[in-house]
N, CA, C, O and the ligand as a Tripos MOL2 file, in Angstrom:
@<TRIPOS>MOLECULE
protein
  261   259    66     0     0
PROTEIN
NO_CHARGES

@<TRIPOS>ATOM
      1 N         106.3710  229.0220  187.5360 N.3       1 MET1
      2 CA        105.1750  228.6250  186.7930 C.3       1 MET1
      3 C         104.7290  229.7770  185.9110 C.2       1 MET1
      4 O         104.7770  230.9450  186.2970 O.2       1 MET1
      5 N         104.3140  229.4260  184.7680 N.am      2 ASN2
      6 CA        103.8740  230.4470  183.8170 C.3       2 ASN2
      7 C         102.5090  230.0600  183.2820 C.2       2 ASN2
      8 O         102.2780  228.9030  182.9290 O.2       2 ASN2
      9 N         101.6030  231.0310  183.2230 N.am      3 PHE3
     10 CA        100.2700  230.7470  182.7470 C.3       3 PHE3
     11 C          99.9780  231.5530  181.4970 C.2       3 PHE3
     12 O         100.3170  232.7340  181.4150 O.2       3 PHE3
     13 N          99.3590  230.9260  180.5420 N.am      4 VAL4
     14 CA         98.8910  231.6560  179.3720 C.3       4 VAL4
     15 C          97.3690  231.5910  179.3800 C.2       4 VAL4
     16 O          96.7810  230.5340  179.6090 O.2       4 VAL4
     17 N          96.7520  232.7180  179.1290 N.am      5 SER5
     18 CA         95.3040  232.7660  179.0820 C.3       5 SER5
     19 C          94.8580  232.7450  177.6380 C.2       5 SER5
     20 O          95.4280  233.4220  176.7820 O.2       5 SER5
     21 N          93.8330  231.9600  177.3830 N.am      6 LYS6
     22 CA         93.3340  231.8640  176.0220 C.3       6 LYS6
     23 C          91.8160  232.0180  176.0480 C.2       6 LYS6
     24 O          91.1170  231.3020  176.7660 O.2       6 LYS6
     25 N          91.3340  232.9380  175.2730 N.am      7 THR7
     26 CA         89.8960  233.1330  175.2120 C.3       7 THR7
     27 C          89.2970  232.1280  174.2390 C.2       7 THR7
     28 O          89.7540  231.9920  173.1040 O.2       7 THR7
     29 N          88.2830  231.4380  174.6950 N.am      8 VAL8
     30 CA         87.6480  230.4120  173.8790 C.3       8 VAL8
     31 C          86.3640  230.9670  173.2820 C.2       8 VAL8
     32 O          85.5760  231.6110  173.9750 O.2       8 VAL8
     33 N          86.1620  230.7220  172.0190 N.am      9 ARG9
     34 CA         84.9460  231.1830  171.3560 C.3       9 ARG9
     35 C          83.7150  230.4580  171.8910 C.2       9 ARG9
     36 O          83.7950  229.3450  172.4120 O.2       9 ARG9
     37 N          82.5950  231.1160  171.7470 N.am     10 LYS10
     38 CA         81.3460  230.4850  172.1690 C.3      10 LYS10
     39 C          81.0930  229.2390  171.3430 C.2      10 LYS10
     40 O          81.3220  229.2230  170.1330 O.2      10 LYS10
     41 N          80.6230  228.2020  172.0030 N.am     11 SER11
     42 CA         80.3350  226.9510  171.3150 C.3      11 SER11
     43 C          79.1760  226.2680  172.0220 C.2      11 SER11
     44 O          78.6530  226.7840  173.0090 O.2      11 SER11
     45 N          78.7800  225.1190  171.5200 N.am     12 GLN12
     46 CA         77.7050  224.3770  172.1730 C.3      12 GLN12
     47 C          78.1400  223.9000  173.5460 C.2      12 GLN12
     48 O          77.3400  223.8510  174.4810 O.2      12 GLN12
     49 N          79.4040  223.5510  173.6600 N.am     13 ASP13
     50 CA         79.8900  223.0940  174.9470 C.3      13 ASP13
     51 C          79.9970  224.2380  175.9450 C.2      13 ASP13
     52 O          79.7130  224.0780  177.1320 O.2      13 ASP13
     53 N          80.4090  225.3860  175.4440 N.am     14 LEU14
     54 CA         80.5910  226.5350  176.3100 C.3      14 LEU14
     55 C          79.7780  227.7060  175.7460 C.2      14 LEU14
     56 O          80.3260  228.5700  175.0620 O.2      14 LEU14
     57 N          78.4880  227.7340  176.0280 N.am     15 PRO15
     58 CA         77.6080  228.7500  175.4370 C.3      15 PRO15
     59 C          78.0180  230.1760  175.8050 C.2      15 PRO15
     60 O          77.7910  231.1150  175.0410 O.2      15 PRO15
     61 N          78.6030  230.3200  176.9420 N.am     16 LYS16
     62 CA         78.9910  231.6650  177.3700 C.3      16 LYS16
     63 C          80.4450  231.9730  177.0430 C.2      16 LYS16
     64 O          80.9330  233.0640  177.3400 O.2      16 LYS16
     65 N          81.1350  231.0220  176.4350 N.am     17 GLY17
     66 CA         82.5580  231.2160  176.2460 C.3      17 GLY17
     67 C          83.2630  231.0230  177.5740 C.2      17 GLY17
     68 O          82.6180  230.9100  178.6170 O.2      17 GLY17
     69 N          84.5520  230.9880  177.5370 N.am     18 ASP18
     70 CA         85.2770  230.7520  178.7710 C.3      18 ASP18
     71 C          86.7320  231.1440  178.5670 C.2      18 ASP18
     72 O          87.2020  231.3310  177.4450 O.2      18 ASP18
     73 N          87.4080  231.2570  179.6590 N.am     19 ILE19
     74 CA         88.8410  231.5250  179.5810 C.3      19 ILE19
     75 C          89.5640  230.3450  180.2030 C.2      19 ILE19
     76 O          89.3270  229.9830  181.3550 O.2      19 ILE19
     77 N          90.4400  229.7610  179.4260 N.am     20 ILE20
     78 CA         91.1670  228.5830  179.8850 C.3      20 ILE20
     79 C          92.5650  229.0030  180.3260 C.2      20 ILE20
     80 O          93.2750  229.7100  179.6110 O.2      20 ILE20
     81 N          92.9330  228.5610  181.4890 N.am     21 ARG21
     82 CA         94.3020  228.8200  181.9470 C.3      21 ARG21
     83 C          95.0850  227.5240  181.8170 C.2      21 ARG21
     84 O          94.6930  226.4730  182.3250 O.2      21 ARG21
     85 N          96.1620  227.6360  181.1450 N.am     22 LYS22
     86 CA         96.9500  226.4450  180.8660 C.3      22 LYS22
     87 C          98.3800  226.6720  181.3340 C.2      22 LYS22
     88 O          98.9740  227.7290  181.1200 O.2      22 LYS22
     89 N          98.8900  225.6750  181.9560 N.am     23 GLU23
     90 CA        100.2600  225.8070  182.4210 C.3      23 GLU23
     91 C         101.2100  225.5700  181.2680 C.2      23 GLU23
     92 O         101.0980  224.5720  180.5560 O.2      23 GLU23
     93 N         102.1330  226.4720  181.0840 N.am     24 ALA24
     94 CA        103.1230  226.3300  180.0240 C.3      24 ALA24
     95 C         104.4550  225.9730  180.6600 C.2      24 ALA24
     96 O         104.9290  226.6540  181.5700 O.2      24 ALA24
     97 N         105.0390  224.9150  180.1760 N.am     25 SER25
     98 CA        106.3120  224.5090  180.7350 C.3      25 SER25
     99 C         107.4280  225.3620  180.1490 C.2      25 SER25
    100 O         107.4100  225.7250  178.9730 O.2      25 SER25
    101 N         108.3830  225.6660  180.9880 N.am     26 ILE26
    102 CA        109.5000  226.5130  180.5590 C.3      26 ILE26
    103 C         110.7880  225.7190  180.6820 C.2      26 ILE26
    104 O         111.1420  225.2740  181.7740 O.2      26 ILE26
    105 N         111.4820  225.5400  179.5880 N.am     27 PRO27
    106 CA        112.7770  224.8540  179.6820 C.3      27 PRO27
    107 C         113.7310  225.6160  180.5950 C.2      27 PRO27
    108 O         113.7200  226.8470  180.6310 O.2      27 PRO27
    109 N         114.5440  224.8830  181.3210 N.am     28 LEU28
    110 CA        115.4630  225.5280  182.2540 C.3      28 LEU28
    111 C         116.4100  226.4910  181.5550 C.2      28 LEU28
    112 O         116.8420  227.4830  182.1420 O.2      28 LEU28
    113 N         116.7280  226.1990  180.3030 N.am     29 SER29
    114 CA        117.6780  227.0560  179.5950 C.3      29 SER29
    115 C         117.1250  228.4610  179.4090 C.2      29 SER29
    116 O         117.8830  229.4160  179.2390 O.2      29 SER29
    117 N         115.8050  228.5840  179.4420 N.am     30 ASN30
    118 CA        115.2110  229.9060  179.2740 C.3      30 ASN30
    119 C         115.3770  230.7870  180.5060 C.2      30 ASN30
    120 O         115.0510  231.9740  180.4760 O.2      30 ASN30
    121 N         115.8810  230.2090  181.5760 N.am     31 LEU31
    122 CA        116.0440  231.0170  182.7750 C.3      31 LEU31
    123 C         117.2410  231.9500  182.6630 C.2      31 LEU31
    124 O         117.3670  232.9040  183.4320 O.2      31 LEU31
    125 N         118.1220  231.6710  181.7000 N.am     32 MET32
    126 CA        119.2400  232.5770  181.4810 C.3      32 MET32
    127 C         118.9080  233.4790  180.3010 C.2      32 MET32
    128 O         118.6340  232.9990  179.2010 O.2      32 MET32
    129 N         118.9350  234.7670  180.5300 N.am     33 LEU33
    130 CA        118.6510  235.7230  179.4650 C.3      33 LEU33
    131 C         119.7600  236.7600  179.4180 C.2      33 LEU33
    132 O         120.3800  237.0800  180.4320 O.2      33 LEU33
    133 N         119.9970  237.2820  178.2140 N.am     34 TYR34
    134 CA        120.9970  238.3310  178.0960 C.3      34 TYR34
    135 C         120.4490  239.6230  178.6850 C.2      34 TYR34
    136 O         119.3800  240.0880  178.2890 O.2      34 TYR34
    137 N         121.1670  240.1900  179.6150 N.am     35 CYS35
    138 CA        120.7360  241.4380  180.2310 C.3      35 CYS35
    139 C         121.5480  242.6040  179.6810 C.2      35 CYS35
    140 O         122.7750  242.5900  179.7730 O.2      35 CYS35
    141 N         120.8850  243.6210  179.1040 N.am     36 PRO36
    142 CA        121.6050  244.7880  178.5840 C.3      36 PRO36
    143 C         122.3040  245.5670  179.6870 C.2      36 PRO36
    144 O         123.3140  246.2250  179.4380 O.2      36 PRO36
    145 N         121.7780  245.4990  180.8970 N.am     37 GLY37
    146 CA        122.4020  246.2270  182.0050 C.3      37 GLY37
    147 C         123.6910  245.5670  182.4510 C.2      37 GLY37
    148 O         124.6990  246.2370  182.6740 O.2      37 GLY37
    149 N         123.6530  244.2360  182.5810 N.am     38 CYS38
    150 CA        124.8380  243.4930  183.0290 C.3      38 CYS38
    151 C         125.7410  243.1160  181.8700 C.2      38 CYS38
    152 O         126.9000  242.7530  182.0720 O.2      38 CYS38
    153 N         125.2080  243.2010  180.6390 N.am     39 LYS39
    154 CA        125.9470  242.8400  179.4340 C.3      39 LYS39
    155 C         126.3990  241.3860  179.4680 C.2      39 LYS39
    156 O         127.4900  241.0530  179.0050 O.2      39 LYS39
    157 N         125.5690  240.5430  180.0080 N.am     40 ARG40
    158 CA        125.8360  239.1130  179.9900 C.3      40 ARG40
    159 C         124.5620  238.3560  180.3350 C.2      40 ARG40
    160 O         123.5490  238.9540  180.6990 O.2      40 ARG40
    161 N         124.6250  237.0250  180.2170 N.am     41 GLY41
    162 CA        123.4910  236.1970  180.5880 C.3      41 GLY41
    163 C         123.3010  236.2310  182.0890 C.2      41 GLY41
    164 O         124.2590  236.0840  182.8480 O.2      41 GLY41
    165 N         122.0830  236.4220  182.5130 N.am     42 VAL42
    166 CA        121.8110  236.5240  183.9420 C.3      42 VAL42
    167 C         120.6360  235.6190  184.2960 C.2      42 VAL42
    168 O         119.8680  235.2010  183.4300 O.2      42 VAL42
    169 N         120.5170  235.3320  185.5680 N.am     43 LYS43
    170 CA        119.3520  234.6040  186.0340 C.3      43 LYS43
    171 C         118.1920  235.5700  186.2270 C.2      43 LYS43
    172 O         118.3640  236.7350  186.5840 O.2      43 LYS43
    173 N         117.0090  235.0340  185.9740 N.am     44 ILE44
    174 CA        115.8250  235.8750  185.9520 C.3      44 ILE44
    175 C         114.9710  235.6310  187.1920 C.2      44 ILE44
    176 O         114.7300  234.4900  187.5860 O.2      44 ILE44
    177 N         114.5270  236.7110  187.7880 N.am     45 ALA45
    178 CA        113.5590  236.6170  188.8840 C.3      45 ALA45
    179 C         112.1780  236.9070  188.3170 C.2      45 ALA45
    180 O         112.0160  237.7320  187.4180 O.2      45 ALA45
    181 N         111.2040  236.2220  188.8530 N.am     46 ARG46
    182 CA        109.8280  236.4660  188.3950 C.3      46 ARG46
    183 C         109.0330  237.1490  189.4990 C.2      46 ARG46
    184 O         109.1300  236.7910  190.6730 O.2      46 ARG46
    185 N         108.2490  238.1340  189.0970 N.am     47 GLU47
    186 CA        107.3650  238.7770  190.0630 C.3      47 GLU47
    187 C         106.1430  239.2930  189.3210 C.2      47 GLU47
    188 O         106.0810  239.2420  188.0920 O.2      47 GLU47
    189 N         105.1880  239.7820  190.0680 N.am     48 ARG48
    190 CA        103.9570  240.2700  189.4430 C.3      48 ARG48
    191 C         103.8980  241.7870  189.5600 C.2      48 ARG48
    192 O         104.2680  242.3700  190.5790 O.2      48 ARG48
    193 N         103.4190  242.4070  188.4820 N.am     49 ASN49
    194 CA        103.2860  243.8580  188.5110 C.3      49 ASN49
    195 C         101.9130  244.2450  189.0530 C.2      49 ASN49
    196 O         101.1630  243.3970  189.5370 O.2      49 ASN49
    197 N         101.5890  245.5500  188.9650 N.am     50 GLU50
    198 CA        100.3400  246.0450  189.5480 C.3      50 GLU50
    199 C          99.1230  245.4170  188.8810 C.2      50 GLU50
    200 O          98.0730  245.2770  189.5080 O.2      50 GLU50
    201 N          99.2610  245.0380  187.6130 N.am     51 GLN51
    202 CA         98.1380  244.4310  186.9010 C.3      51 GLN51
    203 C          98.0520  242.9220  187.1470 C.2      51 GLN51
    204 O          97.1910  242.2440  186.5860 O.2      51 GLN51
    205 N          98.9390  242.4110  187.9750 N.am     52 GLY52
    206 CA         98.9180  240.9820  188.2540 C.3      52 GLY52
    207 C          99.5770  240.1600  187.1730 C.2      52 GLY52
    208 O          99.4710  238.9330  187.1810 O.2      52 GLY52
    209 N         100.2600  240.8090  186.2370 N.am     53 GLN53
    210 CA        100.9330  240.0730  185.1720 C.3      53 GLN53
    211 C         102.3240  239.6850  185.6390 C.2      53 GLN53
    212 O         102.9830  240.4380  186.3550 O.2      53 GLN53
    213 N         102.7580  238.5180  185.2310 N.am     54 GLY54
    214 CA        104.0970  238.0880  185.5890 C.3      54 GLY54
    215 C         105.1350  238.8460  184.7650 C.2      54 GLY54
    216 O         105.0050  238.9610  183.5470 O.2      54 GLY54
    217 N         106.1500  239.3550  185.4260 N.am     55 VAL55
    218 CA        107.2190  240.0390  184.7140 C.3      55 VAL55
    219 C         108.5410  239.3750  185.0720 C.2      55 VAL55
    220 O         108.7110  238.8310  186.1630 O.2      55 VAL55
    221 N         109.4710  239.4350  184.1250 N.am     56 ARG56
    222 CA        110.7920  238.8590  184.3510 C.3      56 ARG56
    223 C         111.7690  239.9880  184.6290 C.2      56 ARG56
    224 O         111.7080  241.0480  184.0060 O.2      56 ARG56
    225 N         112.6420  239.7560  185.5440 N.am     57 LYS57
    226 CA        113.5140  240.8150  186.0160 C.3      57 LYS57
    227 C         114.9020  240.2410  186.2810 C.2      57 LYS57
    228 O         115.0450  239.1310  186.7940 O.2      57 LYS57
    229 N         115.9240  241.0210  185.9190 N.am     58 CYS58
    230 CA        117.2960  240.5960  186.1800 C.3      58 CYS58
    231 C         117.5390  240.5300  187.6800 C.2      58 CYS58
    232 O         117.2030  241.4540  188.4200 O.2      58 CYS58
    233 N         118.1340  239.4100  188.1190 N.am     59 ARG59
    234 CA        118.3940  239.2610  189.5510 C.3      59 ARG59
    235 C         119.4890  240.2130  190.0240 C.2      59 ARG59
    236 O         119.5380  240.5710  191.2010 O.2      59 ARG59
    237 N         120.3650  240.6230  189.1090 N.am     60 LYS60
    238 CA        121.5070  241.4270  189.5340 C.3      60 LYS60
    239 C         121.2040  242.9300  189.5200 C.2      60 LYS60
    240 O         121.4110  243.6220  190.5160 O.2      60 LYS60
    241 N         120.7130  243.4240  188.3780 N.am     61 CYS61
    242 CA        120.5260  244.8750  188.2790 C.3      61 CYS61
    243 C         119.0620  245.2930  188.2820 C.2      61 CYS61
    244 O         118.7670  246.4850  188.3620 O.2      61 CYS61
    245 N         118.1520  244.3500  188.1990 N.am     62 GLY62
    246 CA        116.7480  244.7080  188.2640 C.3      62 GLY62
    247 C         116.1440  245.0970  186.9230 C.2      62 GLY62
    248 O         114.9960  245.5380  186.8680 O.2      62 GLY62
    249 N         116.9040  244.9400  185.8370 N.am     63 HIS63
    250 CA        116.3750  245.2540  184.5120 C.3      63 HIS63
    251 C         115.1580  244.3780  184.2180 C.2      63 HIS63
    252 O         115.1840  243.1660  184.4300 O.2      63 HIS63
    253 N         114.0810  245.0190  183.7210 N.am     64 LYS64
    254 CA        112.8780  244.2550  183.4040 C.3      64 LYS64
    255 C         112.8500  243.9080  181.9380 C.2      64 LYS64
    256 O         113.1270  244.7490  181.0820 O.2      64 LYS64
    257 N         112.5150  242.6660  181.6500 N.am     65 PHE65
    258 CA        112.4840  242.1800  180.2700 C.3      65 PHE65
    259 C         111.0870  242.3040  179.6930 C.2      65 PHE65
    260 O         110.8620  241.9440  178.5380 O.2      65 PHE65
    261 ZN        121.1480  242.8700  184.7950 Zn       66 ZN66
@<TRIPOS>BOND
     1     1     2 1
     2     2     3 1
     3     3     4 2
     4     3     5 am
     5     5     6 1
     6     6     7 1
     7     7     8 2
     8     7     9 am
     9     9    10 1
    10    10    11 1
    11    11    12 2
    12    11    13 am
    13    13    14 1
    14    14    15 1
    15    15    16 2
    16    15    17 am
    17    17    18 1
    18    18    19 1
    19    19    20 2
    20    19    21 am
    21    21    22 1
    22    22    23 1
    23    23    24 2
    24    23    25 am
    25    25    26 1
    26    26    27 1
    27    27    28 2
    28    27    29 am
    29    29    30 1
    30    30    31 1
    31    31    32 2
    32    31    33 am
    33    33    34 1
    34    34    35 1
    35    35    36 2
    36    35    37 am
    37    37    38 1
    38    38    39 1
    39    39    40 2
    40    39    41 am
    41    41    42 1
    42    42    43 1
    43    43    44 2
    44    43    45 am
    45    45    46 1
    46    46    47 1
    47    47    48 2
    48    47    49 am
    49    49    50 1
    50    50    51 1
    51    51    52 2
    52    51    53 am
    53    53    54 1
    54    54    55 1
    55    55    56 2
    56    55    57 am
    57    57    58 1
    58    58    59 1
    59    59    60 2
    60    59    61 am
    61    61    62 1
    62    62    63 1
    63    63    64 2
    64    63    65 am
    65    65    66 1
    66    66    67 1
    67    67    68 2
    68    67    69 am
    69    69    70 1
    70    70    71 1
    71    71    72 2
    72    71    73 am
    73    73    74 1
    74    74    75 1
    75    75    76 2
    76    75    77 am
    77    77    78 1
    78    78    79 1
    79    79    80 2
    80    79    81 am
    81    81    82 1
    82    82    83 1
    83    83    84 2
    84    83    85 am
    85    85    86 1
    86    86    87 1
    87    87    88 2
    88    87    89 am
    89    89    90 1
    90    90    91 1
    91    91    92 2
    92    91    93 am
    93    93    94 1
    94    94    95 1
    95    95    96 2
    96    95    97 am
    97    97    98 1
    98    98    99 1
    99    99   100 2
   100    99   101 am
   101   101   102 1
   102   102   103 1
   103   103   104 2
   104   103   105 am
   105   105   106 1
   106   106   107 1
   107   107   108 2
   108   107   109 am
   109   109   110 1
   110   110   111 1
   111   111   112 2
   112   111   113 am
   113   113   114 1
   114   114   115 1
   115   115   116 2
   116   115   117 am
   117   117   118 1
   118   118   119 1
   119   119   120 2
   120   119   121 am
   121   121   122 1
   122   122   123 1
   123   123   124 2
   124   123   125 am
   125   125   126 1
   126   126   127 1
   127   127   128 2
   128   127   129 am
   129   129   130 1
   130   130   131 1
   131   131   132 2
   132   131   133 am
   133   133   134 1
   134   134   135 1
   135   135   136 2
   136   135   137 am
   137   137   138 1
   138   138   139 1
   139   139   140 2
   140   139   141 am
   141   141   142 1
   142   142   143 1
   143   143   144 2
   144   143   145 am
   145   145   146 1
   146   146   147 1
   147   147   148 2
   148   147   149 am
   149   149   150 1
   150   150   151 1
   151   151   152 2
   152   151   153 am
   153   153   154 1
   154   154   155 1
   155   155   156 2
   156   155   157 am
   157   157   158 1
   158   158   159 1
   159   159   160 2
   160   159   161 am
   161   161   162 1
   162   162   163 1
   163   163   164 2
   164   163   165 am
   165   165   166 1
   166   166   167 1
   167   167   168 2
   168   167   169 am
   169   169   170 1
   170   170   171 1
   171   171   172 2
   172   171   173 am
   173   173   174 1
   174   174   175 1
   175   175   176 2
   176   175   177 am
   177   177   178 1
   178   178   179 1
   179   179   180 2
   180   179   181 am
   181   181   182 1
   182   182   183 1
   183   183   184 2
   184   183   185 am
   185   185   186 1
   186   186   187 1
   187   187   188 2
   188   187   189 am
   189   189   190 1
   190   190   191 1
   191   191   192 2
   192   191   193 am
   193   193   194 1
   194   194   195 1
   195   195   196 2
   196   195   197 am
   197   197   198 1
   198   198   199 1
   199   199   200 2
   200   199   201 am
   201   201   202 1
   202   202   203 1
   203   203   204 2
   204   203   205 am
   205   205   206 1
   206   206   207 1
   207   207   208 2
   208   207   209 am
   209   209   210 1
   210   210   211 1
   211   211   212 2
   212   211   213 am
   213   213   214 1
   214   214   215 1
   215   215   216 2
   216   215   217 am
   217   217   218 1
   218   218   219 1
   219   219   220 2
   220   219   221 am
   221   221   222 1
   222   222   223 1
   223   223   224 2
   224   223   225 am
   225   225   226 1
   226   226   227 1
   227   227   228 2
   228   227   229 am
   229   229   230 1
   230   230   231 1
   231   231   232 2
   232   231   233 am
   233   233   234 1
   234   234   235 1
   235   235   236 2
   236   235   237 am
   237   237   238 1
   238   238   239 1
   239   239   240 2
   240   239   241 am
   241   241   242 1
   242   242   243 1
   243   243   244 2
   244   243   245 am
   245   245   246 1
   246   246   247 1
   247   247   248 2
   248   247   249 am
   249   249   250 1
   250   250   251 1
   251   251   252 2
   252   251   253 am
   253   253   254 1
   254   254   255 1
   255   255   256 2
   256   255   257 am
   257   257   258 1
   258   258   259 1
   259   259   260 2
@<TRIPOS>SUBSTRUCTURE
     1 MET1         2 RESIDUE 1 A MET
     2 ASN2         6 RESIDUE 1 A ASN
     3 PHE3        10 RESIDUE 1 A PHE
     4 VAL4        14 RESIDUE 1 A VAL
     5 SER5        18 RESIDUE 1 A SER
     6 LYS6        22 RESIDUE 1 A LYS
     7 THR7        26 RESIDUE 1 A THR
     8 VAL8        30 RESIDUE 1 A VAL
     9 ARG9        34 RESIDUE 1 A ARG
    10 LYS10       38 RESIDUE 1 A LYS
    11 SER11       42 RESIDUE 1 A SER
    12 GLN12       46 RESIDUE 1 A GLN
    13 ASP13       50 RESIDUE 1 A ASP
    14 LEU14       54 RESIDUE 1 A LEU
    15 PRO15       58 RESIDUE 1 A PRO
    16 LYS16       62 RESIDUE 1 A LYS
    17 GLY17       66 RESIDUE 1 A GLY
    18 ASP18       70 RESIDUE 1 A ASP
    19 ILE19       74 RESIDUE 1 A ILE
    20 ILE20       78 RESIDUE 1 A ILE
    21 ARG21       82 RESIDUE 1 A ARG
    22 LYS22       86 RESIDUE 1 A LYS
    23 GLU23       90 RESIDUE 1 A GLU
    24 ALA24       94 RESIDUE 1 A ALA
    25 SER25       98 RESIDUE 1 A SER
    26 ILE26      102 RESIDUE 1 A ILE
    27 PRO27      106 RESIDUE 1 A PRO
    28 LEU28      110 RESIDUE 1 A LEU
    29 SER29      114 RESIDUE 1 A SER
    30 ASN30      118 RESIDUE 1 A ASN
    31 LEU31      122 RESIDUE 1 A LEU
    32 MET32      126 RESIDUE 1 A MET
    33 LEU33      130 RESIDUE 1 A LEU
    34 TYR34      134 RESIDUE 1 A TYR
    35 CYS35      138 RESIDUE 1 A CYS
    36 PRO36      142 RESIDUE 1 A PRO
    37 GLY37      146 RESIDUE 1 A GLY
    38 CYS38      150 RESIDUE 1 A CYS
    39 LYS39      154 RESIDUE 1 A LYS
    40 ARG40      158 RESIDUE 1 A ARG
    41 GLY41      162 RESIDUE 1 A GLY
    42 VAL42      166 RESIDUE 1 A VAL
    43 LYS43      170 RESIDUE 1 A LYS
    44 ILE44      174 RESIDUE 1 A ILE
    45 ALA45      178 RESIDUE 1 A ALA
    46 ARG46      182 RESIDUE 1 A ARG
    47 GLU47      186 RESIDUE 1 A GLU
    48 ARG48      190 RESIDUE 1 A ARG
    49 ASN49      194 RESIDUE 1 A ASN
    50 GLU50      198 RESIDUE 1 A GLU
    51 GLN51      202 RESIDUE 1 A GLN
    52 GLY52      206 RESIDUE 1 A GLY
    53 GLN53      210 RESIDUE 1 A GLN
    54 GLY54      214 RESIDUE 1 A GLY
    55 VAL55      218 RESIDUE 1 A VAL
    56 ARG56      222 RESIDUE 1 A ARG
    57 LYS57      226 RESIDUE 1 A LYS
    58 CYS58      230 RESIDUE 1 A CYS
    59 ARG59      234 RESIDUE 1 A ARG
    60 LYS60      238 RESIDUE 1 A LYS
    61 CYS61      242 RESIDUE 1 A CYS
    62 GLY62      246 RESIDUE 1 A GLY
    63 HIS63      250 RESIDUE 1 A HIS
    64 LYS64      254 RESIDUE 1 A LYS
    65 PHE65      258 RESIDUE 1 A PHE
    66 ZN66       261 GROUP 0 **** ****
């Protein structure tokens, strides 16, 4: 699952503004990425870093994208 955060401007509906989290669908083909470490397309592992942001990482060598 991947989330994108979008800051919404203040409006009559949302006087204080708000942050909307929306689920973004990811095509399965995007799970294969070229890894410079492995020099080929690899499967990607997802994990969160210290800031809580999702990062993509090579399953084989651990290269971070
Ligand atoms: Zn790799």
